[in-house]
C-alpha positions in Angstrom: 16.0 -45.2 -3.7 19.4 -46.8 -3.5 22.1 -44.4 -4.5 24.2 -47.0 -6.5 21.3 -47.8 -8.9 20.1 -44.2 -9.6 20.8 -44.7 -13.4 18.1 -47.3 -13.6 15.5 -45.0 -12.1 13.6 -43.5 -15.1 12.4 -39.9 -15.0 8.9 -39.8 -16.3 7.1 -36.5 -16.7 3.4 -36.5 -17.4 1.8 -33.4 -18.8 1.8 -30.5 -16.3 4.3 -32.3 -14.1 8.0 -32.2 -13.5 10.0 -29.1 -12.6 7.7 -26.3 -13.5 7.9 -22.9 -11.9 5.4 -20.1 -12.4 4.9 -16.7 -10.7 1.3 -16.6 -9.6 1.4 -13.0 -8.4 -0.7 -10.9 -10.8 0.9 -7.8 -12.1 -2.0 -5.6 -13.2 0.1 -2.6 -14.0 2.0 -4.1 -16.9 -1.2 -3.6 -18.9 -1.2 0.1 -18.4 -0.5 1.7 -21.7 1.4 5.0 -22.1 -1.9 6.9 -22.8 -3.2 5.8 -19.4 -0.4 7.5 -17.5 2.7 6.5 -15.6 2.6 2.9 -14.5 4.9 3.7 -11.5 2.6 6.4 -10.3 -0.5 4.2 -10.9 1.1 1.4 -8.8 1.9 3.7 -5.9 -1.6 5.3 -6.0 -3.1 1.8 -5.7 -0.9 1.1 -2.7 -2.6 4.1 -1.1 -6.1 3.1 -2.1 -7.4 0.6 -4.6 -9.3 1.6 -7.7 -12.5 0.3 -6.1 -12.0 2.4 -2.9 -11.2 5.5 -5.0 -14.3 5.1 -7.0 -16.4 4.3 -3.9 -15.3 7.6 -2.3 -16.0 9.5 -5.5 -19.5 7.9 -5.7 -20.3 8.7 -2.1 -19.4 12.4 -2.6 -21.2 12.6 -5.9 -24.4 11.1 -4.6 -24.3 13.3 -1.4 -23.8 16.4 -3.6 -26.5 15.4 -6.1 -29.1 14.7 -3.3 -28.6 18.3 -2.0 -29.3 19.8 -5.5 -32.7 21.5 -5.7 -33.0 21.4 -9.5 -31.9 18.4 -11.6 -32.8 17.4 -15.1 -34.8 14.2 -15.6 -31.8 12.5 -17.2 -29.5 13.4 -14.3 -32.1 12.2 -11.8 -32.4 8.9 -13.7 -28.6 8.5 -13.8 -28.4 9.3 -10.0 -31.0 6.7 -9.2 -29.1 4.1 -11.3 -25.9 5.0 -9.5 -27.6 4.5 -6.2 -28.9 1.1 -7.3 -25.3 0.1 -8.4 -23.9 1.3 -5.1 -26.5 -0.7 -3.2 -25.7 -3.8 -5.2 -22.0 -3.5 -4.6 -22.6 -3.0 -0.9 -24.8 -6.1 -0.9 -22.0 -8.1 -2.6 -19.6 -7.0 0.1 -22.0 -8.2 2.8 -22.5 -11.5 1.0 -18.9 -12.2 0.1 -17.0 -11.0 3.1 -17.8 -14.0 5.4 -16.8 -16.4 2.6 -13.4 -14.6 2.2 -12.5 -14.6 5.9 -9.9 -17.0 6.9 -10.8 -17.0 10.6 
């Protein structure tokens, strides 16, 4: 564009165009209410290990402990079997999705 005729150049902005800025980074910890705990501590805890990793470790220990029990009620055995199925499904999702998520 020629600098001496800039005033004839119209600025046309279509919907969702123009000078728009938006922060895309999700901040999941703004939704933590006061009853759920301290948001700062929750954020730092998730920097150490994500919620999914924390739950995964708890499930692994729980299932290992439950398998070594000699006596278990029918309801507890049913719940343990369901938890094993859920864990297996999650592991299968990881196997299926990991190649799609790799950048290399």
